[in-house]
C-alpha positions in Angstrom: 2.5 -15.6 43.2 1.2 -13.5 45.9 4.5 -11.6 46.1 4.4 -10.7 42.5 0.7 -9.5 42.8 1.8 -7.3 45.8 4.6 -5.8 43.9 2.4 -5.0 40.9 -0.2 -3.5 43.1 2.5 -1.4 44.9 3.7 -0.1 41.6 0.2 0.9 40.4 -0.4 2.9 43.6 2.9 4.6 43.1 2.0 5.7 39.8 -1.5 6.9 40.4 -0.6 10.3 41.8 1.6 11.1 38.8 -1.1 9.9 36.2 -3.9 11.9 38.1 -1.7 15.0 37.9 -0.9 14.7 34.3 -4.6 14.6 33.3 -5.6 17.9 35.1 -5.3 21.1 33.0 -2.6 22.3 35.6 -0.8 19.1 35.2 -0.8 19.2 31.5 0.4 22.8 31.4 3.1 21.9 33.8 4.3 19.0 31.6 4.3 21.3 28.6 6.3 23.9 30.4 8.8 21.4 31.5 9.1 19.9 28.0 9.7 23.4 26.6 12.3 24.1 29.2 13.9 20.8 28.4 14.1 21.8 24.7 15.7 25.0 25.4 18.3 23.2 27.5 19.0 20.6 24.8 19.3 23.3 22.2 21.8 25.3 24.3 23.9 22.1 24.9 23.8 21.3 21.3 25.1 24.8 20.4 27.9 24.8 23.0 28.9 21.3 23.8 32.2 22.0 25.4 32.8 22.5 29.1 35.2 25.4 28.9 34.2 28.7 31.0 33.5 30.6 27.8 31.3 27.8 26.4 29.5 27.5 29.7 28.8 31.2 29.7 27.7 31.2 26.1 25.4 28.1 26.9 23.9 29.9 29.9 23.1 32.9 27.9 21.5 30.9 25.1 19.4 29.0 27.7 18.3 32.4 29.2 17.4 33.9 25.9 15.4 30.8 24.9 13.5 30.6 28.2 12.8 34.4 28.0 11.5 34.0 24.4 9.2 31.3 25.6 8.1 33.1 28.6 9.4 30.3 30.9 10.9 30.8 34.3 14.6 31.2 34.5 17.1 28.5 35.7 19.9 29.0 37.9 23.4 29.9 36.3 25.7 27.1 35.2 28.7 28.9 36.4 30.4 27.8 39.7 29.9 30.5 42.2 32.8 32.1 43.7 34.2 30.9 46.9 34.0 33.4 50.0 
C-alpha cells in the first residue's frame, strides 16, 4: 500500500512542471505552435507518403511552405546529408 502511494506521489511530482508550463501564456503559445507544426508535418506526410528521394524532396518542400505560411520556425531537412 505504501509502495503504491509512493509511486502515485512520484508520478504527480513528475507531471507538475509540465502542467505548470502548459498553463502559462508562454506555455500555451508553445503548445499551439507545436500543434501547428505537427499539423504541417502530417499534411506533408499525407501528401507524399512514399520514401523515395523525389517524394522526400517534395515532402520537405511542402513542409517548408506550410511552416512559412504559418509563420513557424523551419525544421531541418529530411534529406540525408552527403558524406564527406
